[in-house]
C-alpha positions as CSV (number, residue, x, y, z in Angstrom):
1,M,-29.1,169.4,73.4
2,K,-30.8,168.3,76.6
3,L,-34.2,170.0,76.6
4,R,-37.0,167.5,76.1
5,P,-36.4,163.6,76.0
6,R,-38.9,163.5,73.0
7,A,-37.7,166.2,70.8
8,M,-34.7,168.0,72.3
9,V,-34.0,171.5,71.1
10,A,-33.3,170.5,67.5
11,A,-36.4,168.8,66.4
12,L,-36.0,171.0,63.4
13,I,-33.1,173.4,63.3
14,T,-32.2,174.7,59.9
15,L,-29.3,177.0,59.1
16,T,-28.4,177.0,55.4
17,A,-27.2,179.7,53.1
18,A,-30.2,181.9,52.4
19,A,-32.5,179.1,53.5
20,G,-35.2,178.6,56.1
21,A,-38.2,180.3,57.5
22,L,-38.1,183.4,59.6
23,L,-40.8,183.5,62.3
24,S,-40.9,187.1,63.7
25,T,-43.3,189.8,64.7
26,S,-41.9,192.2,62.2
27,S,-40.1,190.4,59.4
28,P,-41.5,188.3,56.5
29,A,-40.9,184.7,56.1
30,M,-38.2,184.1,53.4
31,A,-37.8,181.0,51.3
32,S,-34.4,180.1,49.9
33,P,-33.6,181.1,46.3
34,V,-31.8,177.7,45.9
35,P,-33.6,175.3,48.2
36,P,-33.1,171.5,47.8
37,S,-35.5,169.8,45.6
38,P,-38.4,168.0,47.4
39,N,-38.0,164.2,47.5
40,S,-40.8,163.0,45.1
41,A,-41.9,160.6,47.8
42,L,-43.3,163.6,49.7
43,F,-45.9,164.1,47.0
44,G,-49.5,162.8,47.4
45,T,-52.3,162.8,50.0
46,W,-51.4,162.0,53.6
47,A,-54.0,161.0,56.1
48,N,-53.8,161.4,59.9
49,T,-53.5,158.2,61.7
50,N,-55.6,159.6,64.5
51,P,-59.3,159.6,63.3
52,A,-60.2,161.7,66.3
53,T,-57.8,164.5,65.6
54,R,-59.2,168.0,66.2
55,N,-56.6,169.7,64.1
56,V,-55.5,168.5,60.6
57,S,-57.1,165.4,59.0
58,D,-55.3,165.4,55.7
59,I,-52.4,167.1,54.0
60,V,-51.9,167.2,50.2
61,L,-48.3,167.8,48.9
62,S,-47.7,168.5,45.3
63,P,-44.9,169.8,43.0
64,G,-45.1,173.5,42.1
65,G,-42.6,176.1,40.7
66,G,-39.7,173.6,41.1
67,G,-40.5,173.3,44.8
68,I,-43.5,172.0,46.9
69,L,-47.1,173.1,47.4
70,A,-48.9,172.2,50.6
71,D,-52.6,172.1,51.3
72,G,-54.1,171.3,54.6
73,F,-57.6,170.1,55.5
74,G,-58.8,170.9,58.9
75,A,-60.8,168.4,61.0
76,C,-64.1,170.3,60.5
77,S,-67.5,168.6,60.7
78,P,-69.3,167.2,58.7
79,T,-66.6,167.5,56.0
80,P,-62.9,168.7,56.3
81,C,-62.4,172.4,55.6
82,Q,-59.7,173.2,53.0
83,W,-57.0,175.6,53.8
84,G,-55.8,176.0,50.2
85,D,-52.5,175.5,48.5
86,V,-49.5,177.6,49.7
87,P,-45.8,177.3,48.6
88,G,-43.6,175.5,51.1
89,T,-39.9,175.5,51.9
90,V,-38.0,172.3,51.6
91,F,-35.0,171.3,53.8
92,G,-32.2,168.9,53.5
93,T,-29.9,167.5,56.1
94,S,-26.9,169.7,55.2
95,V,-26.0,172.8,53.1
96,G,-25.0,170.4,50.3
97,S,-28.2,168.4,50.1
98,P,-29.7,168.1,46.6
99,A,-33.0,166.9,47.9
100,G,-34.9,167.2,51.2
101,N,-37.4,165.1,53.1
102,S,-38.5,168.0,55.4
103,F,-40.8,171.0,54.5
104,R,-42.3,174.0,56.2
105,A,-45.6,175.6,55.2
106,D,-47.6,178.3,56.9
107,W,-51.1,179.7,56.5
108,N,-52.7,183.0,57.4
109,F,-56.4,182.6,58.3
110,G,-56.9,186.2,59.6
111,F,-57.8,185.1,63.0
112,A,-54.9,182.6,63.4
113,H,-51.7,181.5,61.8
114,T,-50.7,177.8,61.4
115,V,-47.3,176.5,60.7
116,L,-46.6,172.8,59.6
117,L,-43.1,171.4,60.0
118,G,-43.1,167.9,58.3
119,T,-40.5,165.2,57.9
120,L,-40.7,162.1,55.8
121,T,-39.4,158.8,57.2
122,Q,-39.6,155.2,56.4
123,K,-40.4,152.5,58.9
124,R,-38.3,149.3,58.4
125,L,-41.5,147.2,59.2
126,F,-43.3,146.8,55.7
127,F,-41.3,149.7,54.4
128,L,-44.0,152.0,55.5
129,Q,-43.6,155.7,54.7
130,V,-44.6,158.0,57.5
131,L,-45.0,161.8,57.6
132,T,-44.4,163.2,61.1
133,V,-45.9,166.8,61.3
134,Q,-45.6,169.4,64.0
135,E,-48.6,171.7,63.9
136,F,-48.2,175.1,65.5
137,T,-51.2,177.4,65.7
138,T,-51.0,181.0,66.9
139,F,-54.3,182.9,67.6
140,T,-54.5,186.6,66.7
141,D,-58.1,187.4,67.2
142,H,-57.9,188.3,71.0
143,S,-60.3,185.4,71.8
144,G,-58.1,184.2,74.7
145,R,-57.4,180.9,73.0
146,A,-53.8,179.9,73.8
147,N,-51.2,179.1,71.1
148,F,-50.9,175.3,70.8
149,E,-48.7,172.7,69.2
150,V,-49.4,169.0,68.5
151,T,-47.3,166.5,66.8
152,E,-49.2,164.0,64.6
153,T,-48.4,161.1,62.3
154,F,-49.7,160.7,58.7
155,V,-49.6,157.8,56.2
156,R,-50.5,157.4,52.6
157,A,-54.3,158.1,52.2
158,K,-56.3,155.3,50.5
159,T,-58.1,158.0,48.5
160,S,-56.4,160.9,46.9
161,I,-57.6,164.5,47.4
162,T,-57.2,167.2,44.8
163,A,-56.2,170.6,45.8
164,T,-58.8,173.0,44.3
165,R,-58.1,176.4,45.8
166,N,-55.3,178.7,46.7
167,G,-54.6,179.5,50.4
168,T,-53.2,182.6,52.0
169,R,-49.6,182.3,52.9
170,G,-48.4,183.6,56.2
171,I,-45.6,186.2,55.8
172,S,-45.4,187.6,59.3
173,Y,-45.9,185.9,62.7
174,P,-47.3,187.9,65.7
175,L,-46.9,186.4,69.1
176,G,-50.6,185.7,69.4
177,H,-51.5,184.4,72.8
178,P,-48.3,182.8,74.1
179,V,-48.5,180.5,77.1
180,I,-46.2,180.8,80.1
181,P,-43.0,178.8,79.7
182,V,-42.7,176.1,82.3
183,R,-39.9,176.7,84.8
184,A,-38.0,173.6,83.8
185,L,-37.5,175.1,80.3
186,L,-35.5,178.0,81.6
187,G,-31.7,177.8,82.0
188,V,-28.6,177.1,80.0
189,W,-28.7,174.2,77.6
190,V,-25.5,172.8,76.0
191,N,-25.2,170.6,73.0
192,T,-24.5,166.9,74.0
193,S,-22.3,166.7,70.9
194,P,-20.2,169.8,71.2
195,G,-18.1,169.0,68.1
196,G,-21.2,168.8,65.8
197,G,-24.3,170.6,64.8
198,N,-25.0,174.3,64.3
199,I,-25.5,175.4,67.9
200,R,-23.2,175.0,70.9
201,K,-25.3,176.5,73.7
202,I,-28.7,178.0,74.2
203,I,-29.8,180.2,77.1
204,V,-33.7,180.3,77.7
205,S,-35.1,182.9,80.0
206,R,-38.1,185.1,80.6
207,G,-38.1,188.6,79.4
208,P,-40.5,191.6,79.7
209,G,-44.0,190.4,80.4
210,G,-42.9,186.9,81.1
211,R,-42.3,186.2,77.4
212,L,-39.6,183.7,76.5
213,T,-36.3,184.9,75.3
214,V,-33.7,182.7,73.6
215,S,-30.0,183.4,73.2
216,A,-28.2,181.0,70.9
217,F,-24.4,180.5,70.4
218,G,-23.2,179.0,67.1
219,N,-20.7,176.2,66.9
220,C,-17.8,178.4,65.6
221,V,-14.2,177.7,66.2
222,P,-12.3,178.5,68.3
223,T,-15.0,180.3,70.3
224,A,-18.7,180.2,70.0
225,C,-20.3,182.9,67.8
226,V,-23.1,184.9,69.5
227,W,-26.4,184.9,67.6
228,G,-28.0,187.3,70.0
229,K,-31.3,187.3,72.0
230,V,-34.7,187.0,70.3
231,T,-38.2,186.6,71.6
232,G,-39.6,183.1,71.3
233,I,-43.2,182.1,70.7
234,T,-44.4,179.6,73.3
235,F,-47.1,177.0,72.8
236,G,-49.2,174.7,75.0
237,T,-50.9,171.5,74.1
238,S,-54.5,172.8,73.6
239,I,-56.3,176.1,73.3
240,G,-56.9,176.1,77.0
241,S,-53.3,175.7,78.0
242,L,-51.9,178.1,80.6
243,S,-48.3,177.0,80.3
244,G,-46.1,175.1,77.8
245,R,-42.7,173.5,77.1
246,T,-42.6,174.0,73.3
247,F,-41.3,177.2,71.5
248,L,-40.3,178.6,68.2
249,A,-37.5,181.2,67.8
250,S,-36.1,182.6,64.7
251,Y,-32.9,184.4,63.6
252,Y,-32.2,186.5,60.5
253,F,-28.6,186.9,59.6
254,G,-28.9,188.6,56.3
255,F,-27.4,185.7,54.4
256,S,-29.4,183.0,56.1
257,N,-32.4,182.3,58.4
258,A,-32.5,179.8,61.2
259,L,-35.6,178.5,62.9
260,L,-35.2,176.8,66.2
261,D,-38.0,174.5,67.3
262,G,-37.6,173.3,71.0
């Protein structure tokens, strides 16, 4: 879908039977009872390639309960602050995938919620494994800090870190302090591959209070199936952003959940 040249609307779109993460102001996040197994290559300590990051310095992924556990380490000074282990949800590339290279994990810090969406890839050059992570932070403490998203790259750390504490898993997602969606984001967006994918068309608009609304249409045959209209959570690029071009929107169908990251 034509949305952003970098990510498009399907940077991570998941619609699998009873799988996915539901980001909503009223409903809990739900993990699949039968998710794909995590690729064992995900496990280990991952270090941010940007030493000047102001968000996440390290991520530790480990097996747990047949799935995956995630622990984040914030870029605090003088030492990173540990977020604590939380269970994550693993995603494959289709409903039949036995294993997955993507994961979602979220934390509730009381004053803020953070969602990590990560995908493991391998660069052909030197067969380097890379973990690309979108980091969404929503503030709930009425501090005036704007919701923000950054995408960062992680590689295998030279020194392993051991997760030593449990974190608090986020189970609901308030809107926080959403930024104003940029005007270019609004409109009707159609899939550039109309015969493939989960979604045929998306309508992005502004609703009450200027909040983003998203109406998605599934790629059903012979006519598109209406998913309905939901409120999206908008993000800027920093805590001082006034506008943004990134959003999350979630759907709950009873038998499955779908998370749209655009």
